[in-house]
C-alpha positions in Angstrom: -8.4 -43.3 18.2 -11.3 -41.3 16.7 -10.6 -38.2 18.9 -7.0 -38.2 17.7 -7.9 -38.1 14.0 -10.5 -35.4 14.7 -7.9 -33.4 16.6 -5.5 -33.7 13.7 -8.2 -32.9 11.2 -9.2 -29.8 13.2 -5.6 -28.7 13.5 -5.0 -29.2 9.7 -8.2 -27.3 8.9 -7.1 -24.4 11.2 -3.7 -24.3 9.5 -5.3 -24.3 6.1 -7.7 -21.5 7.0 -4.9 -19.4 8.5 -2.8 -19.9 5.4 -5.7 -19.0 3.1 -7.0 -16.0 5.1 -6.3 -12.6 3.7 -3.5 -10.7 5.4 -4.5 -8.4 8.2 -4.0 -4.7 7.2 -1.1 -3.0 8.9 -0.4 0.7 9.5 1.3 2.4 6.6 4.5 2.9 8.6 4.7 -0.8 9.5 4.5 -2.2 5.9 7.8 -3.3 4.3 7.6 -2.1 0.7 10.0 -3.3 -2.0 11.2 0.1 -2.9 14.8 1.2 -3.1 14.2 4.8 -2.0 14.6 6.2 1.5 11.3 5.8 3.3 10.0 8.9 5.2 6.8 9.3 7.2 5.0 12.6 7.1 1.7 14.0 8.2 -0.9 16.4 6.6 -4.0 17.5 8.5 -3.1 15.0 11.2 -3.1 12.1 8.7 0.0 10.0 7.9 1.4 9.6 4.5 4.7 7.9 3.4 7.0 8.9 0.7 10.2 7.5 -0.8 13.0 9.7 -2.0 15.4 8.6 -4.6 18.9 9.8 -5.7 17.6 10.2 -9.3 14.5 10.4 -11.4 15.5 7.1 -13.1 15.6 5.2 -9.7 12.1 6.5 -8.8 10.8 5.4 -12.3 12.2 1.9 -11.7 10.2 1.6 -8.5 7.1 3.3 -10.0 7.1 0.6 -12.7 6.7 -2.1 -9.9 3.3 -0.7 -8.9 0.0 -2.2 -10.2 -2.7 0.1 -11.4 -4.8 -0.6 -8.3 -1.9 -0.1 -5.9 -2.4 -3.5 -4.3 0.5 -5.3 -6.0 4.1 -4.0 -5.9 6.9 -6.0 -7.4 4.6 -9.0 -7.6 3.8 -8.9 -3.9 0.2 -8.3 -2.7 -0.5 -5.7 -0.1 -3.5 -5.1 2.1 -4.0 -1.5 3.1 -6.0 -0.2 6.1 -8.2 1.9 3.7 -8.3 3.4 0.2 -4.7 3.7 -1.1 -3.5 6.6 -3.3 -0.1 6.7 -4.9 1.7 9.6 -6.6 5.0 10.2 -8.3 6.9 13.4 -9.1 10.5 13.4 -10.1 12.5 11.8 -7.3 9.5 11.0 -5.0 6.8 8.3 -4.7 4.1 9.2 -2.2 1.6 6.8 -0.6 -1.5 7.9 1.3 -4.0 5.6 2.8 -7.3 7.4 3.5 -10.1 9.5 2.0 -9.8 12.9 3.5 -10.5 15.3 0.6 -8.2 18.1 2.0 -5.3 15.7 2.2 -5.9 14.2 -1.2 -6.3 17.7 -2.7 -3.0 19.0 -1.1 -1.0 15.9 -2.2 -2.4 16.2 -5.8 -1.6 20.0 -5.9 2.1 19.1 -5.1 2.5 15.8 -6.9 -0.1 15.9 -9.6 -2.7 13.2 -10.3 -2.4 9.8 -8.7 -0.6 7.1 -10.6 -2.1 4.1 -8.9 -4.6 3.1 -6.2 -8.3 3.7 -5.5 -10.2 6.3 -7.5 -10.5 9.7 -5.9 -13.9 11.4 -6.1 -12.2 14.1 -8.3 -10.7 11.5 -10.6 -14.1 9.9 -11.0 -15.8 13.1 -12.2 
């Protein structure tokens, strides 16, 4: 009888630990994001980024408003990124880059302007 209750307790503990464990980071391309725009994967300097294109500026602004300042909560849902996340917006586009390569960050910022959410870049910290 004791072994059965210990087994049940261990199974319950394992289930609780699994439920409370932080989600495992997934590649940017595999993450389902609550955006209405068309999702497109791209690459700069061999590093992936993802952007969403919208039929109008207004539609992009609706999704932009769903993003928390740290880029870890979108439409109330928490996301775990594989690295530092950087998000940008310009007109009908929202761009997400997960990484720290200065050349990639610089190129994205040249095109889309300063990031709107996510981890601080070294240029933004200065």
